[in-house]
N, C-alpha and C positions, 0 to 999 in steps of 0.2 A: 484421487491423490492430488495434493495441492501442487501447483506450478508456481514457484516463487518468481519466475520471470513475468508472470501475469499478476503479481501482487497478492498471491494466495498463500495462506498460512493454515495449516491443519492443526487441530487440537482435539482433545477428548474431554467432554463434560457431561455430567448427568447420565452416564452410561451410554453415551453415543459419540460418534465421530462427527466433527464439524469442520467447515472450511470457511475462514474469514477471507473475503476478497475486497481489496482496495484498488479496483480498476477505475477507468475513467468514468463509468456511470456512477460508481459509489462516490467518487469525488464531486460529481455534479449534484448528486442527491444531498451530500453533506452541505454544499453551498446553498442549494434551493431550500431544503427543509430546515436547516439550522442556521443559515445565514453566515456560514464560516467559509471563507475562501481558502484556496489551497495553501497560500503562504501564511495563514493564520492557524492552521490545524494544530501544530505543535504547541503553540502558546495556549490555545483554547482548551486543549486536553489536559494541560498541567493543572492538577488539583481540582478539577471539576467532575465530580462523580456523575451527574446527569448527562454531561457532554460525553464522557466516556461510554456510558451506557447507550446513548443514542447513536453514536458513531459505530459502536459495536453491532448494534441492531442493523444499521445500514450495510455494514460489511458482510453480514450473514445472508442478506436478502438474495444475492445472486445464486447461491447455491442451495438455499433452504427456504426460499419464499419469504413473503412478508411476515414479520412477527412484530409483537408489541415490545415497547421498552421494558415491560414487566418480564416478559419471556427472556429477553436478552439479559436482564438483570438476574434472572434465576441461573443462567449459565455462568455469569460473572461470579455470582455467589458461590458456585461450585468450584470454580478454578481459582478464585481470589482476585481482587481488584489489581494487584500488582502484576499477576500473570496476564490479566486481560489487557492492561496497558502495554506490557512487553509485546503481546501478540499484535496489537494495533500498531505499535511502532515498527515492528518487523514487517507487517503487510504494507504500511505506508512507504517504508524505505525501499521495499521490493518493487513498489509500483512506479517508482521514478527511476529512469535509466541513469547510469553513472554520468555525472557532470564532466564534460571534457576539461582537461587541464589547459591553462593558458598556453598558447602556441602549439597545441596538438592539431594534428591534421584532422579535419572534420570528416574525411572519407574513411577514417579508420573505425572499424568496429570496436565496441567497448572491450577492452582487455587485449586487443590485437594490435600489432603494428600497422602503420599506414601502408597502403599498397605501394610497390616500388614503381618508379618511373621506368618506362621502356628504355632499353639500352640504345645508345647512339643518338639520343635526342637531348637537346639542350634546353628545350622549353622556349627557345626564342623563335619569334616569327621569321 
């Protein structure tokens, strides 16, 4: 079962279930193998079928072992390139924690309010 908190997205293709994983290791692999840094991924994926296929292959490796671009391409052919791009976008988005809003307390967990200060303290020395 896919864990979205870890950048995982499940899908069905070619009669089997797969999990696409965009974790830290996948991001490093994308940078090392494809020369695409984290901040360039979105722009490089736009309109580049070979890049989509290669990033898709890298995303499958954590759960399904090494595969070739041709094997990843067969899965993409089964689900369609639009669905493959949507899955990549979903996995990449899930791999990054929510960016804190300006002025937000950095001690607060994502989606939760900041912890309250103990009563009777002013915070002054």
